[in-house]
C-alpha positions, 0 to 999 in steps of 0.5 A, spaced: 614 264 800 615 271 798 609 275 796 612 276 789 614 269 788 606 267 791 604 272 785 608 269 780 606 262 781 599 264 781 599 269 775 603 263 771 597 258 773 592 263 771 595 264 764 595 257 763 589 255 766 585 261 769 577 262 766 577 267 761 571 266 758 565 267 763 560 272 761 561 278 765 569 278 763 566 280 756 565 287 755 568 288 761 565 294 765 564 296 773 557 294 772 558 287 769 563 286 775 559 289 780 553 285 778 557 278 777 560 279 784 553 280 787 550 274 784 556 270 786 556 271 793 554 265 796 552 262 790 556 258 785 558 260 778 554 255 774 548 257 778 549 264 776 551 264 769 544 263 766 541 269 771 547 273 769 545 273 762 538 274 763 539 280 767 544 283 762 539 282 757 533 285 761 538 291 764 544 292 760 546 298 764 546 301 770 540 306 768 535 300 765 536 297 772 535 303 776 529 305 772 526 298 773 520 296 778 523 292 783 518 287 782 521 286 775 528 285 779 526 280 784 522 276 778 529 275 775 532 274 781 527 268 783 530 262 785 537 265 786 536 266 794 538 271 799 533 276 796 536 282 800 542 282 794 537 283 789 533 289 793 540 292 795 542 291 787 536 295 785 537 301 791 545 301 789 543 302 781 538 308 783 544 311 787 549 310 782 545 313 777 543 319 781 551 320 782 552 320 774 558 315 774 560 309 778 564 310 784 571 308 784 574 308 791 573 304 796 570 309 801 565 310 796 563 303 794 562 300 801 557 306 803 553 303 798 547 298 800 550 290 799 557 292 797 562 290 802 570 290 802 571 284 798 566 286 793 568 293 793 575 290 792 573 285 786 570 291 783 576 296 784 581 291 782 578 288 776 574 293 773 579 299 775 585 295 775 586 298 782 590 294 787 585 292 793 585 285 796 579 281 796 576 275 801 571 271 798 569 264 800 574 261 795 580 266 797 579 264 804 579 257 803 586 258 799 589 262 804 587 258 810 590 252 807 596 256 804 598 259 811 594 253 815 590 258 819 586 255 824 579 257 827 572 259 823 573 264 818 567 267 820 570 269 827 572 276 827 580 275 829 580 270 824 577 274 819 582 280 820 588 275 820 586 273 813 585 280 811 592 282 813 594 276 809 590 277 803 593 285 803 600 283 803 599 278 797 595 282 793 600 285 787 600 292 784 601 290 777 596 285 774 591 286 779 585 284 775 588 277 773 591 276 780 584 277 783 581 273 778 586 267 779 585 267 786 577 266 785 579 261 780 584 257 784 579 256 790 573 254 785 577 249 781 582 246 785 582 248 792 575 246 793 572 244 799 572 237 798 577 233 794 582 239 792 586 237 786 593 239 790 597 236 785 595 241 780 596 247 785 601 252 783 602 253 791 603 246 793 610 246 795 609 251 800 602 250 802 602 249 810 596 244 810 598 240 804 605 239 807 602 237 814 597 232 810 591 235 813 588 239 808 581 237 810 582 240 816 582 247 813 578 252 813 575 250 820 568 248 820 563 253 822 561 251 829 555 246 829 548 249 831 541 245 831 537 249 826 530 251 830 523 249 826 518 253 825 511 251 822 506 255 818 500 254 813 500 257 806 493 259 803 492 257 796 485 261 795 482 260 788 476 264 786 471 263 781 475 266 776 481 260 777 485 265 780 490 265 786 490 270 791 498 272 792 500 277 798 506 282 797 511 281 803 514 286 807 520 290 804 525 287 809 526 280 812 525 273 809 523 273 802 522 281 802 519 284 797 517 278 793 509 275 792 507 270 796 501 266 799 497 268 805 500 265 811 497 263 818 499 259 824 495 253 823 490 250 818 484 252 822 486 260 822 486 260 815 479 257 815 477 262 820 480 267 816 476 265 810 469 265 814 471 272 817 471 274 809 464 271 808 468 266 803 463 260 801 468 254 801 466 249 796 472 245 796 478 244 801 484 240 801 490 240 806 496 238 802 502 234 805 507 238 809 513 240 806 520 243 808 524 249 806 531 250 809 534 257 810 540 259 813 538 259 820 532 255 821 527 250 817 520 252 815 515 246 815 509 249 811 502 246 810 499 248 803 491 249 804 487 249 798 481 252 798 476 253 792 470 259 793 464 258 789 462 265 790 465 272 787 470 274 792 469 282 793 472 283 800 477 289 800 484 288 798 490 293 800 492 296 793 499 294 790 499 289 796 494 283 794 493 280 787 489 275 784 493 271 779 492 266 774 497 260 776 500 259 769 502 266 769 507 265 776 513 266 771 511 274 771 512 275 778 517 275 783 516 269 787 520 265 793 522 259 790 518 254 794 512 258 793 513 258 785 514 251 785 508 250 789 504 254 784 507 250 778 505 243 781 498 245 782 498 249 776 495 243 772 489 242 777 487 249 778 487 252 771 
């Protein structure tokens, strides 16, 4: 199948079945495309839509996002995961606001925090109608099946091959529709499980389908046993029924979010309270729970300590706060921390 025939089939399918009413397709702008593409990295459309709508309502343009405190940005991102995306979004908004206009070249875009080649290609093709290939997860899946490309797409050589294929197939005309069509095809028909091959515009030329081994593509990532880390979260309640929260470092896991003080063990948390002359009126060790990151499991044990004396030890400014549990929705919190505080809310008001 020639590139022109490929493009014609894709666009004809898009004209009839493509998604054209997604929130970021309305009032199209580089800002809205960039925001949606950042949110859609490793996240499905159905999950992204309410976050996108909340972001646009709060930050309708680059300037409002750039001028917002990073805590507000992280709060609206809370629960969406991969928080480095939110931090990079904020940094990039500030850089673009300083420049005065949204970059419209590949070289300019990929220099910005959080914008890789595929995101840049989507911005250029959809927002600026410039012909640039993309290679997000959906497109990788379509192309690996169409060309029966073996090997895990995360492998450097395989990734390079897929970029070459994507570039050859990307048209000059109607590139915005083509880019959206390729993402839609992967999201709605060429899905990971139970792809709807019978409805696919590429079915007659898809090498994986012709060989009846669609499920073999893309090649899965090599299996790896995730290590398990253990920690204790301290839920320290003061006499005013407030919970102590600490701000995490700006980089790393849950970077820049508010969290609970963390210790190596329940004993270490107890010893820390004693070292601060905190009189423990009540102590309860709650059941251990697990939160899984992409590269390890975190088993955390919540320790609830109630203090009956005023807690007035020195706290680092802007890094520690006492917060009413019922007000947790006002801070940027890691999802398991937010859930834990919400579950405890009824008992610690």
